C-alpha atoms as an extended CHARMM CRD file, in Angstrom:
* protein
*
       270  EXT
         1         1  MET       CA              2.1040000000        3.7330000000       25.9660000000  PROA      1               0.0000000000
         2         2  LYS       CA              1.3660000000        2.4750000000       22.6240000000  PROA      2               0.0000000000
         3         3  SER       CA              0.4700000000       -1.0060000000       24.3670000000  PROA      3               0.0000000000
         4         4  LEU       CA             -1.8170000000        0.6260000000       26.6340000000  PROA      4               0.0000000000
         5         5  THR       CA             -3.5320000000        2.6410000000       23.6050000000  PROA      5               0.0000000000
         6         6  THR       CA             -3.9280000000       -0.3760000000       21.7520000000  PROA      6               0.0000000000
         7         7  ILE       CA             -5.6140000000       -2.2200000000       24.7590000000  PROA      7               0.0000000000
         8         8  LEU       CA             -7.8640000000        0.6570000000       25.6760000000  PROA      8               0.0000000000
         9         9  ARG       CA             -9.4000000000        0.7800000000       22.2690000000  PROA      9               0.0000000000
        10        10  VAL       CA             -9.6650000000       -3.1890000000       21.9260000000  PROA      10              0.0000000000
        11        11  VAL       CA            -11.6970000000       -2.6100000000       24.8930000000  PROA      11              0.0000000000
        12        12  PHE       CA            -13.5790000000       -0.0100000000       23.4250000000  PROA      12              0.0000000000
        13        13  VAL       CA            -14.5260000000       -2.1420000000       20.2840000000  PROA      13              0.0000000000
        14        14  MET       CA            -15.6220000000       -4.8180000000       22.5360000000  PROA      14              0.0000000000
        15        15  CYS       CA            -18.1540000000       -2.4010000000       23.8660000000  PROA      15              0.0000000000
        16        16  VAL       CA            -19.3370000000       -1.4470000000       20.8470000000  PROA      16              0.0000000000
        17        17  PHE       CA            -20.0870000000       -5.1150000000       19.5570000000  PROA      17              0.0000000000
        18        18  MET       CA            -21.4170000000       -5.9150000000       23.3110000000  PROA      18              0.0000000000
        19        19  CYS       CA            -24.0320000000       -2.7870000000       22.4050000000  PROA      19              0.0000000000
        20        20  GLY       CA            -25.2780000000       -4.6400000000       19.4340000000  PROA      20              0.0000000000
        21        21  ALA       CA            -24.4740000000       -3.1320000000       16.0490000000  PROA      21              0.0000000000
        22        22  SER       CA            -28.0940000000       -3.6140000000       13.9680000000  PROA      22              0.0000000000
        23        23  MET       CA            -28.1640000000       -2.3380000000       10.2880000000  PROA      23              0.0000000000
        24        24  ALA       CA            -30.8290000000        0.2680000000        9.8230000000  PROA      24              0.0000000000
        25        25  ALA       CA            -32.6840000000       -0.1040000000        6.4360000000  PROA      25              0.0000000000
        26        26  GLY       CA            -31.7150000000        3.3570000000        5.2940000000  PROA      26              0.0000000000
        27        27  LYS       CA            -30.7060000000        5.2750000000        2.2190000000  PROA      27              0.0000000000
        28        28  GLY       CA            -27.0750000000        3.9080000000        2.4890000000  PROA      28              0.0000000000
        29        29  ASP       CA            -28.3380000000        0.1460000000        2.2100000000  PROA      29              0.0000000000
        30        30  ALA       CA            -28.4570000000       -2.0300000000       -1.0020000000  PROA      30              0.0000000000
        31        31  PRO       CA            -31.4820000000       -1.4920000000       -2.9840000000  PROA      31              0.0000000000
        32        32  ALA       CA            -33.8830000000       -4.2190000000       -2.6920000000  PROA      32              0.0000000000
        33        33  SER       CA            -34.7020000000       -5.1200000000       -6.3170000000  PROA      33              0.0000000000
        34        34  SER       CA            -34.8820000000       -8.7640000000       -7.4450000000  PROA      34              0.0000000000
        35        35  ALA       CA            -33.0420000000      -11.3040000000       -5.1930000000  PROA      35              0.0000000000
        36        36  ASN       CA            -30.1920000000      -12.1030000000       -7.5930000000  PROA      36              0.0000000000
        37        37  GLN       CA            -29.3030000000       -8.2500000000       -8.3960000000  PROA      37              0.0000000000
        38        38  ASN       CA            -29.6150000000       -7.5010000000       -4.3700000000  PROA      38              0.0000000000
        39        39  ASP       CA            -27.1450000000      -10.5900000000       -3.4420000000  PROA      39              0.0000000000
        40        40  SER       CA            -24.8840000000       -9.6680000000       -6.1630000000  PROA      40              0.0000000000
        41        41  GLU       CA            -24.6560000000       -5.8970000000       -5.1280000000  PROA      41              0.0000000000
        42        42  VAL       CA            -24.2050000000       -7.1410000000       -1.2400000000  PROA      42              0.0000000000
        43        43  LEU       CA            -21.8720000000       -9.9100000000       -2.0090000000  PROA      43              0.0000000000
        44        44  ARG       CA            -19.6670000000       -7.2410000000       -3.3770000000  PROA      44              0.0000000000
        45        45  LEU       CA            -19.8460000000       -4.9180000000       -0.2360000000  PROA      45              0.0000000000
        46        46  ILE       CA            -18.8180000000       -8.1410000000        1.6170000000  PROA      46              0.0000000000
        47        47  LYS       CA            -16.0400000000       -8.6650000000       -0.6660000000  PROA      47              0.0000000000
        48        48  THR       CA            -14.7840000000       -5.5490000000        0.2410000000  PROA      48              0.0000000000
        49        49  ALA       CA            -15.3290000000       -5.8000000000        3.6770000000  PROA      49              0.0000000000
        50        50  MET       CA            -13.5220000000       -9.1460000000        3.9570000000  PROA      50              0.0000000000
        51        51  SER       CA            -10.6370000000       -7.6920000000        1.4620000000  PROA      51              0.0000000000
        52        52  SER       CA             -9.8600000000       -4.9860000000        4.0270000000  PROA      52              0.0000000000
        53        53  ARG       CA             -9.5060000000       -7.8850000000        6.6830000000  PROA      53              0.0000000000
        54        54  VAL       CA             -7.1480000000       -9.6040000000        4.2550000000  PROA      54              0.0000000000
        55        55  LEU       CA             -5.0330000000       -6.2740000000        3.6270000000  PROA      55              0.0000000000
        56        56  VAL       CA             -4.4860000000       -5.5160000000        7.2950000000  PROA      56              0.0000000000
        57        57  GLN       CA             -3.3300000000       -8.9170000000        7.8640000000  PROA      57              0.0000000000
        58        58  SER       CA             -0.9120000000       -8.5530000000        4.8190000000  PROA      58              0.0000000000
        59        59  ILE       CA              0.3410000000       -5.4310000000        6.2350000000  PROA      59              0.0000000000
        60        60  VAL       CA              1.3980000000       -7.2480000000        9.5220000000  PROA      60              0.0000000000
        61        61  LYS       CA              2.7000000000      -10.4240000000        7.5320000000  PROA      61              0.0000000000
        62        62  ASP       CA              4.6070000000       -8.0030000000        4.9330000000  PROA      62              0.0000000000
        63        63  TYR       CA              6.0220000000       -6.1230000000        8.2430000000  PROA      63              0.0000000000
        64        64  LEU       CA              7.3750000000       -9.5710000000        9.8480000000  PROA      64              0.0000000000
        65        65  TYR       CA              8.8320000000      -10.6180000000        6.5070000000  PROA      65              0.0000000000
        66        66  ALA       CA             10.7480000000       -7.2880000000        5.6490000000  PROA      66              0.0000000000
        67        67  GLY       CA             11.7360000000       -6.9810000000        9.1210000000  PROA      67              0.0000000000
        68        68  ASN       CA             13.4420000000      -10.3180000000        9.2190000000  PROA      68              0.0000000000
        69        69  ASP       CA             15.4540000000       -9.6550000000        5.8560000000  PROA      69              0.0000000000
        70        70  VAL       CA             12.8030000000      -12.1750000000        4.0670000000  PROA      70              0.0000000000
        71        71  ALA       CA             11.6300000000      -11.0860000000        0.7350000000  PROA      71              0.0000000000
        72        72  THR       CA             12.3730000000       -7.6300000000        1.9770000000  PROA      72              0.0000000000
        73        73  THR       CA             11.5990000000       -5.5990000000       -1.1950000000  PROA      73              0.0000000000
        74        74  ARG       CA              8.4860000000       -7.3780000000       -2.2630000000  PROA      74              0.0000000000
        75        75  ALA       CA              7.3870000000       -7.1700000000        1.2880000000  PROA      75              0.0000000000
        76        76  LYS       CA              7.9230000000       -3.1860000000        1.8520000000  PROA      76              0.0000000000
        77        77  ARG       CA              6.1490000000       -2.9870000000       -1.9590000000  PROA      77              0.0000000000
        78        78  GLU       CA              3.2520000000       -4.8630000000       -1.0400000000  PROA      78              0.0000000000
        79        79  MET       CA              2.9550000000       -3.0470000000        2.5200000000  PROA      79              0.0000000000
        80        80  GLY       CA              2.6650000000        0.2880000000        0.5760000000  PROA      80              0.0000000000
        81        81  LYS       CA              0.1180000000       -1.1590000000       -1.9560000000  PROA      81              0.0000000000
        82        82  SER       CA             -2.1530000000       -2.7780000000        1.0520000000  PROA      82              0.0000000000
        83        83  LEU       CA             -2.2260000000        0.5210000000        2.7820000000  PROA      83              0.0000000000
        84        84  LYS       CA             -3.6260000000        2.4780000000       -0.0300000000  PROA      84              0.0000000000
        85        85  ALA       CA             -5.7680000000       -0.2800000000       -1.2540000000  PROA      85              0.0000000000
        86        86  PHE       CA             -7.2600000000       -0.6140000000        2.2860000000  PROA      86              0.0000000000
        87        87  ASP       CA             -8.1150000000        3.0730000000        2.3150000000  PROA      87              0.0000000000
        88        88  GLU       CA             -9.9230000000        2.8760000000       -0.7040000000  PROA      88              0.0000000000
        89        89  ARG       CA            -11.9900000000       -0.0040000000        0.4770000000  PROA      89              0.0000000000
        90        90  GLN       CA            -12.7390000000        1.7270000000        3.5840000000  PROA      90              0.0000000000
        91        91  LYS       CA            -14.0430000000        4.9040000000        1.5350000000  PROA      91              0.0000000000
        92        92  LYS       CA            -16.6140000000        2.5230000000       -0.2420000000  PROA      92              0.0000000000
        93        93  LEU       CA            -17.7960000000        1.1240000000        2.9960000000  PROA      93              0.0000000000
        94        94  ASP       CA            -18.0590000000        4.4450000000        4.7920000000  PROA      94              0.0000000000
        95        95  GLU       CA            -20.3220000000        5.4700000000        1.6860000000  PROA      95              0.0000000000
        96        96  ALA       CA            -22.4470000000        2.4050000000        1.8560000000  PROA      96              0.0000000000
        97        97  PHE       CA            -23.7710000000        3.0470000000        5.2410000000  PROA      97              0.0000000000
        98        98  THR       CA            -26.1150000000        5.3650000000        7.1900000000  PROA      98              0.0000000000
        99        99  ASP       CA            -26.0180000000        3.0900000000       10.4540000000  PROA      99              0.0000000000
       100       100  PRO       CA            -24.4240000000        5.2570000000       13.3850000000  PROA      100             0.0000000000
       101       101  LYS       CA            -23.0420000000        2.1090000000       15.0370000000  PROA      101             0.0000000000
       102       102  ILE       CA            -21.6050000000        0.8480000000       11.9050000000  PROA      102             0.0000000000
       103       103  LYS       CA            -19.8820000000        4.4910000000       11.3550000000  PROA      103             0.0000000000
       104       104  ASN       CA            -18.7770000000        4.7260000000       15.1350000000  PROA      104             0.0000000000
       105       105  LEU       CA            -17.1220000000        1.2500000000       14.2980000000  PROA      105             0.0000000000
       106       106  MET       CA            -15.4010000000        2.4170000000       11.5010000000  PROA      106             0.0000000000
       107       107  ARG       CA            -14.1980000000        5.6630000000       13.0620000000  PROA      107             0.0000000000
       108       108  PHE       CA            -12.6680000000        2.9970000000       15.6540000000  PROA      108             0.0000000000
       109       109  ILE       CA            -11.0520000000        1.2270000000       12.7040000000  PROA      109             0.0000000000
       110       110  ARG       CA             -9.6590000000        4.5570000000       11.1160000000  PROA      110             0.0000000000
       111       111  MET       CA             -7.8310000000        5.5280000000       14.7200000000  PROA      111             0.0000000000
       112       112  ASN       CA             -6.1780000000        1.8320000000       14.5680000000  PROA      112             0.0000000000
       113       113  VAL       CA             -5.0840000000        2.1050000000       10.9440000000  PROA      113             0.0000000000
       114       114  GLU       CA             -3.7550000000        5.4680000000       12.1400000000  PROA      114             0.0000000000
       115       115  ASP       CA             -1.8990000000        3.8220000000       14.9560000000  PROA      115             0.0000000000
       116       116  MET       CA             -0.3410000000        0.9760000000       12.7150000000  PROA      116             0.0000000000
       117       117  LYS       CA              0.6960000000        3.8250000000       10.0430000000  PROA      117             0.0000000000
       118       118  GLU       CA              2.3430000000        5.5900000000       12.8230000000  PROA      118             0.0000000000
       119       119  THR       CA              4.1250000000        1.8340000000       13.9360000000  PROA      119             0.0000000000
       120       120  LEU       CA              5.3620000000        1.2580000000       10.5930000000  PROA      120             0.0000000000
       121       121  LYS       CA              7.2370000000        4.2920000000       10.6660000000  PROA      121             0.0000000000
       122       122  GLU       CA              9.3960000000        3.1940000000       13.3420000000  PROA      122             0.0000000000
       123       123  PRO       CA             12.4590000000        0.6970000000       13.1430000000  PROA      123             0.0000000000
       124       124  TYR       CA             11.4420000000       -2.8390000000       13.4920000000  PROA      124             0.0000000000
       125       125  SER       CA             11.1460000000       -4.4190000000       16.8090000000  PROA      125             0.0000000000
       126       126  MET       CA              9.8180000000       -7.1960000000       18.5810000000  PROA      126             0.0000000000
       127       127  GLU       CA              7.6600000000       -5.4460000000       20.5040000000  PROA      127             0.0000000000
       128       128  ASN       CA              6.4510000000       -3.1870000000       17.5280000000  PROA      128             0.0000000000
       129       129  ALA       CA              5.7430000000       -6.4160000000       15.8600000000  PROA      129             0.0000000000
       130       130  GLU       CA              3.6690000000       -7.6600000000       18.6380000000  PROA      130             0.0000000000
       131       131  ILE       CA              1.8270000000       -4.1210000000       18.6670000000  PROA      131             0.0000000000
       132       132  LEU       CA              1.0060000000       -4.5980000000       15.0800000000  PROA      132             0.0000000000
       133       133  ILE       CA             -0.2620000000       -8.1150000000       15.4270000000  PROA      133             0.0000000000
       134       134  ASP       CA             -2.5950000000       -6.7810000000       18.0370000000  PROA      134             0.0000000000
       135       135  LEU       CA             -3.8290000000       -3.8450000000       15.9120000000  PROA      135             0.0000000000
       136       136  GLY       CA             -4.3830000000       -5.9380000000       12.8210000000  PROA      136             0.0000000000
       137       137  GLU       CA             -6.5070000000       -8.3800000000       15.0000000000  PROA      137             0.0000000000
       138       138  ALA       CA             -8.9860000000       -5.3960000000       16.1750000000  PROA      138             0.0000000000
       139       139  ILE       CA             -9.1130000000       -4.1030000000       12.8400000000  PROA      139             0.0000000000
       140       140  SER       CA             -9.9240000000       -7.4950000000       11.0550000000  PROA      140             0.0000000000
       141       141  GLU       CA            -12.6740000000       -8.0540000000       14.1190000000  PROA      141             0.0000000000
       142       142  GLY       CA            -14.2880000000       -4.7300000000       12.9010000000  PROA      142             0.0000000000
       143       143  GLU       CA            -14.2410000000       -5.6120000000        9.4090000000  PROA      143             0.0000000000
       144       144  LYS       CA            -15.7690000000       -9.1140000000       10.1920000000  PROA      144             0.0000000000
       145       145  LYS       CA            -18.7570000000       -7.1590000000       12.0970000000  PROA      145             0.0000000000
       146       146  ILE       CA            -19.4110000000       -5.0550000000        9.0570000000  PROA      146             0.0000000000
       147       147  ALA       CA            -19.4370000000       -8.3020000000        6.7670000000  PROA      147             0.0000000000
       148       148  GLY       CA            -21.6700000000      -10.2020000000        9.1320000000  PROA      148             0.0000000000
       149       149  GLN       CA            -24.2960000000       -7.0990000000        9.0050000000  PROA      149             0.0000000000
       150       150  LEU       CA            -24.0420000000       -7.2660000000        5.7800000000  PROA      150             0.0000000000
       151       151  ARG       CA            -24.4990000000      -11.0700000000        5.0670000000  PROA      151             0.0000000000
       152       152  LYS       CA            -27.7830000000      -11.0950000000        6.9760000000  PROA      152             0.0000000000
       153       153  LYS       CA            -29.0390000000       -9.1840000000        3.6430000000  PROA      153             0.0000000000
       154       154  LEU       CA            -28.4020000000      -12.4280000000        1.6560000000  PROA      154             0.0000000000
       155       155  SER       CA            -31.6660000000      -14.3230000000        0.3590000000  PROA      155             0.0000000000
       156       156  GLY       CA            -29.2700000000      -17.5770000000       -0.3340000000  PROA      156             0.0000000000
       157       157  LYS       CA            -25.9900000000      -18.9290000000        0.8350000000  PROA      157             0.0000000000
       158       158  TYR       CA            -22.7390000000      -18.3100000000       -1.0180000000  PROA      158             0.0000000000
       159       159  PRO       CA            -19.5190000000      -20.2140000000       -0.3450000000  PROA      159             0.0000000000
       160       160  VAL       CA            -17.4270000000      -16.6050000000       -0.7600000000  PROA      160             0.0000000000
       161       161  ALA       CA            -16.6030000000      -13.7320000000        1.1060000000  PROA      161             0.0000000000
       162       162  LYS       CA            -16.3260000000      -16.3370000000        4.1420000000  PROA      162             0.0000000000
       163       163  GLY       CA            -12.2300000000      -15.6630000000        4.9150000000  PROA      163             0.0000000000
       164       164  GLN       CA            -10.6980000000      -17.7980000000        2.6410000000  PROA      164             0.0000000000
       165       165  ARG       CA             -8.0320000000      -15.3000000000        1.5360000000  PROA      165             0.0000000000
       166       166  TYR       CA             -7.9930000000      -13.6960000000        5.0640000000  PROA      166             0.0000000000
       167       167  TYR       CA             -7.3080000000      -17.2830000000        6.4270000000  PROA      167             0.0000000000
       168       168  MET       CA             -4.2740000000      -17.5540000000        3.9900000000  PROA      168             0.0000000000
       169       169  THR       CA             -2.9580000000      -14.6450000000        4.4970000000  PROA      169             0.0000000000
       170       170  GLN       CA             -3.4100000000      -15.1000000000        8.7520000000  PROA      170             0.0000000000
       171       171  ILE       CA             -0.9900000000      -18.2510000000        7.9530000000  PROA      171             0.0000000000
       172       172  ALA       CA              1.5880000000      -16.8640000000        6.5360000000  PROA      172             0.0000000000
       173       173  LYS       CA              1.8790000000      -14.1630000000        9.2250000000  PROA      173             0.0000000000
       174       174  TYR       CA              1.6120000000      -17.1530000000       11.8940000000  PROA      174             0.0000000000
       175       175  TYR       CA              4.5190000000      -18.4400000000       10.0540000000  PROA      175             0.0000000000
       176       176  MET       CA              6.6270000000      -15.8230000000       10.0460000000  PROA      176             0.0000000000
       177       177  ALA       CA              5.8810000000      -14.8360000000       13.5450000000  PROA      177             0.0000000000
       178       178  TYR       CA              6.8880000000      -17.9760000000       14.4330000000  PROA      178             0.0000000000
       179       179  GLU       CA             10.3250000000      -17.7000000000       12.6920000000  PROA      179             0.0000000000
       180       180  SER       CA             11.0240000000      -14.1340000000       13.9210000000  PROA      180             0.0000000000
       181       181  GLY       CA             10.7770000000      -15.7750000000       17.5730000000  PROA      181             0.0000000000
       182       182  ILE       CA              7.4350000000      -15.1580000000       18.7410000000  PROA      182             0.0000000000
       183       183  LYS       CA              7.0900000000      -18.7950000000       19.4940000000  PROA      183             0.0000000000
       184       184  ASP       CA              4.1580000000      -19.6680000000       22.0000000000  PROA      184             0.0000000000
       185       185  GLU       CA              2.1690000000      -22.4770000000       21.8460000000  PROA      185             0.0000000000
       186       186  ASN       CA             -0.7810000000      -20.3450000000       20.9500000000  PROA      186             0.0000000000
       187       187  THR       CA              0.7310000000      -19.5470000000       17.4330000000  PROA      187             0.0000000000
       188       188  ILE       CA              0.8930000000      -23.2440000000       17.0320000000  PROA      188             0.0000000000
       189       189  ARG       CA             -2.5630000000      -23.9020000000       17.8470000000  PROA      189             0.0000000000
       190       190  GLN       CA             -4.0730000000      -20.9410000000       15.7370000000  PROA      190             0.0000000000
       191       191  MET       CA             -1.8990000000      -22.0230000000       12.6680000000  PROA      191             0.0000000000
       192       192  GLU       CA             -3.7400000000      -25.5650000000       13.4650000000  PROA      192             0.0000000000
       193       193  GLY       CA             -7.2180000000      -24.0860000000       13.6310000000  PROA      193             0.0000000000
       194       194  THR       CA             -6.6610000000      -21.9220000000       10.4810000000  PROA      194             0.0000000000
       195       195  VAL       CA             -5.5290000000      -24.8770000000        8.3540000000  PROA      195             0.0000000000
       196       196  LYS       CA             -8.4800000000      -26.5940000000        9.2030000000  PROA      196             0.0000000000
       197       197  LYS       CA            -10.7100000000      -23.6650000000        8.4360000000  PROA      197             0.0000000000
       198       198  ILE       CA             -9.5030000000      -23.4800000000        5.1950000000  PROA      198             0.0000000000
       199       199  ASP       CA             -9.8630000000      -27.4330000000        4.7530000000  PROA      199             0.0000000000
       200       200  SER       CA            -13.5530000000      -26.7460000000        5.5820000000  PROA      200             0.0000000000
       201       201  LEU       CA            -14.0740000000      -23.9850000000        3.0720000000  PROA      201             0.0000000000
       202       202  ILE       CA            -12.5630000000      -25.6340000000       -0.0580000000  PROA      202             0.0000000000
       203       203  ASN       CA            -14.9310000000      -28.3530000000        0.8020000000  PROA      203             0.0000000000
       204       204  GLU       CA            -17.8650000000      -25.6370000000        1.0420000000  PROA      204             0.0000000000
       205       205  MET       CA            -16.9710000000      -24.0170000000       -2.3820000000  PROA      205             0.0000000000
       206       206  LYS       CA            -16.2960000000      -27.8400000000       -3.9380000000  PROA      206             0.0000000000
       207       207  ALA       CA            -20.0170000000      -28.2860000000       -2.5960000000  PROA      207             0.0000000000
       208       208  TYR       CA            -21.9400000000      -25.3830000000       -3.9140000000  PROA      208             0.0000000000
       209       209  GLY       CA            -24.3260000000      -26.3480000000       -6.6680000000  PROA      209             0.0000000000
       210       210  GLY       CA            -24.0670000000      -23.4570000000       -8.7220000000  PROA      210             0.0000000000
       211       211  ASN       CA            -20.3150000000      -24.0700000000       -9.7930000000  PROA      211             0.0000000000
       212       212  THR       CA            -19.6110000000      -23.3530000000      -13.5590000000  PROA      212             0.0000000000
       213       213  VAL       CA            -16.9010000000      -25.2260000000      -15.3520000000  PROA      213             0.0000000000
       214       214  LYS       CA            -14.5890000000      -22.6280000000      -15.1680000000  PROA      214             0.0000000000
       215       215  MET       CA            -15.3840000000      -22.4490000000      -11.4590000000  PROA      215             0.0000000000
       216       216  ASN       CA            -14.9130000000      -26.1640000000      -10.9650000000  PROA      216             0.0000000000
       217       217  GLN       CA            -11.8440000000      -25.8130000000      -12.9120000000  PROA      217             0.0000000000
       218       218  THR       CA            -10.5920000000      -23.1080000000      -10.2120000000  PROA      218             0.0000000000
       219       219  LEU       CA            -11.3680000000      -24.9070000000       -7.4950000000  PROA      219             0.0000000000
       220       220  ASN       CA             -9.2310000000      -27.9750000000       -8.9030000000  PROA      220             0.0000000000
       221       221  ASN       CA             -6.5640000000      -25.9810000000       -8.9590000000  PROA      221             0.0000000000
       222       222  ILE       CA             -7.0210000000      -24.7550000000       -5.5530000000  PROA      222             0.0000000000
       223       223  GLU       CA             -7.2160000000      -27.9140000000       -4.1860000000  PROA      223             0.0000000000
       224       224  LYS       CA             -4.3340000000      -29.4910000000       -5.6940000000  PROA      224             0.0000000000
       225       225  LEU       CA             -1.9300000000      -26.9630000000       -4.2630000000  PROA      225             0.0000000000
       226       226  TRP       CA             -3.4480000000      -26.8860000000       -1.0690000000  PROA      226             0.0000000000
       227       227  LYS       CA             -2.8760000000      -30.4750000000       -0.3190000000  PROA      227             0.0000000000
       228       228  VAL       CA              0.7410000000      -30.2700000000       -1.2830000000  PROA      228             0.0000000000
       229       229  VAL       CA              1.4380000000      -27.2850000000        0.9220000000  PROA      229             0.0000000000
       230       230  LYS       CA             -0.6360000000      -27.1430000000        3.8610000000  PROA      230             0.0000000000
       231       231  GLN       CA              1.7090000000      -29.7710000000        5.6460000000  PROA      231             0.0000000000
       232       232  PHE       CA              4.4040000000      -26.9580000000        5.0540000000  PROA      232             0.0000000000
       233       233  TYR       CA              2.2760000000      -24.7680000000        7.4000000000  PROA      233             0.0000000000
       234       234  LEU       CA              1.5350000000      -27.1940000000        9.6350000000  PROA      234             0.0000000000
       235       235  ASP       CA              5.1480000000      -27.9340000000        9.9920000000  PROA      235             0.0000000000
       236       236  ILE       CA              5.6060000000      -24.1920000000       12.1590000000  PROA      236             0.0000000000
       237       237  GLU       CA              7.8030000000      -25.6080000000       14.5060000000  PROA      237             0.0000000000
       238       238  GLU       CA             10.4570000000      -26.9780000000       11.8270000000  PROA      238             0.0000000000
       239       239  GLY       CA             10.1000000000      -23.7860000000       10.1350000000  PROA      239             0.0000000000
       240       240  GLY       CA             12.7920000000      -23.0500000000        7.0780000000  PROA      240             0.0000000000
       241       241  LEU       CA             10.4390000000      -22.2570000000        4.5060000000  PROA      241             0.0000000000
       242       242  PRO       CA              9.2480000000      -18.5660000000        4.6440000000  PROA      242             0.0000000000
       243       243  ILE       CA              9.8710000000      -17.9020000000        1.2210000000  PROA      243             0.0000000000
       244       244  ILE       CA              7.8520000000      -20.8060000000       -0.2420000000  PROA      244             0.0000000000
       245       245  VAL       CA              4.9350000000      -19.9390000000        2.1880000000  PROA      245             0.0000000000
       246       246  TYR       CA              5.0400000000      -16.3130000000        1.1360000000  PROA      246             0.0000000000
       247       247  GLN       CA              4.8010000000      -17.6020000000       -2.6560000000  PROA      247             0.0000000000
       248       248  THR       CA              2.1060000000      -20.0580000000       -2.0870000000  PROA      248             0.0000000000
       249       249  THR       CA              0.1090000000      -18.0710000000       -0.0530000000  PROA      249             0.0000000000
       250       250  GLU       CA             -0.2840000000      -15.4360000000       -2.5860000000  PROA      250             0.0000000000
       251       251  LYS       CA             -0.6380000000      -17.9640000000       -5.4700000000  PROA      251             0.0000000000
       252       252  LEU       CA             -3.6000000000      -19.3070000000       -3.7090000000  PROA      252             0.0000000000
       253       253  ASN       CA             -4.9110000000      -15.9320000000       -2.4580000000  PROA      253             0.0000000000
       254       254  LYS       CA             -5.2060000000      -15.2410000000       -6.2670000000  PROA      254             0.0000000000
       255       255  LYS       CA             -6.6130000000      -18.3960000000       -7.0890000000  PROA      255             0.0000000000
       256       256  PHE       CA             -9.4000000000      -17.4230000000       -4.3590000000  PROA      256             0.0000000000
       257       257  LEU       CA            -10.2170000000      -14.2030000000       -5.9730000000  PROA      257             0.0000000000
       258       258  GLU       CA            -10.4970000000      -15.6580000000       -9.1140000000  PROA      258             0.0000000000
       259       259  TYR       CA            -13.4390000000      -17.7810000000       -7.9090000000  PROA      259             0.0000000000
       260       260  THR       CA            -15.0410000000      -15.4650000000       -6.1500000000  PROA      260             0.0000000000
       261       261  SER       CA            -15.1800000000      -13.0850000000       -9.4530000000  PROA      261             0.0000000000
       262       262  LEU       CA            -16.4990000000      -16.2250000000      -11.0530000000  PROA      262             0.0000000000
       263       263  LEU       CA            -19.2030000000      -16.6360000000       -8.8840000000  PROA      263             0.0000000000
       264       264  LEU       CA            -19.9460000000      -12.9050000000       -8.7120000000  PROA      264             0.0000000000
       265       265  ALA       CA            -20.2570000000      -12.8620000000      -12.4130000000  PROA      265             0.0000000000
       266       266  SER       CA            -22.4900000000      -16.0090000000      -12.5160000000  PROA      266             0.0000000000
       267       267  ILE       CA            -24.9600000000      -14.4960000000       -9.8510000000  PROA      267             0.0000000000
       268       268  SER       CA            -25.2640000000      -11.0560000000      -11.9700000000  PROA      268             0.0000000000
       269       269  LYS       CA            -26.4000000000      -13.0290000000      -15.1170000000  PROA      269             0.0000000000
       270       270  ARG       CA            -29.0140000000      -14.7530000000      -13.4640000000  PROA      270             0.0000000000
């Protein structure tokens, strides 16, 4: 029954997308003052939506880790923190929009989050793991749609809030899903595709003309660690490194967040 509910809700959100959610310029939108000030404000909202995607993937990842007795204490602690942080970010996004289609999409997201919370209360099982993976993907798709609508408001292009942390967390989720017994070719292909996306995003960050000295230093640290560990992720079929994958994912995510914070600060000062 729970699987059927999940499927019906995924169908529902696809219908919402096909209707074409358009962002109305109302009182809930970011004020259009100077271009840089507006970009900074919009980027912060995009960051909030993309952060929500990361948190959902983190919840699923930590459920898989805890359920398979790997980094159990930390994983359970992080699940609670992620759920709380997700609710806080959704409140901020809800207050930022007046467009009824976006509001409807956010209602759908909240419905799926409630299903996720109920599933997390149940004992770990392969069935529940698969349900959570599906719920996480549906919620992430909704958050991506919101971020995409916001991105249309930017006056320039910036190499942030494009999914760096989301993809890193997704990698750890794929790795642990495979370790836990969800072994299929699709998981391997998704892992390989996600690694390529991160390669591309790092190159885009390096090519950005507005990088400061500190931003370049952070990028150098990211690239150095990424070159070492990405082969661990690609060796998903070989497995055997779940704790290393967990730790390096967290470390790289902190570095990506550091870069984003530095870029937002540099835009605000212009």
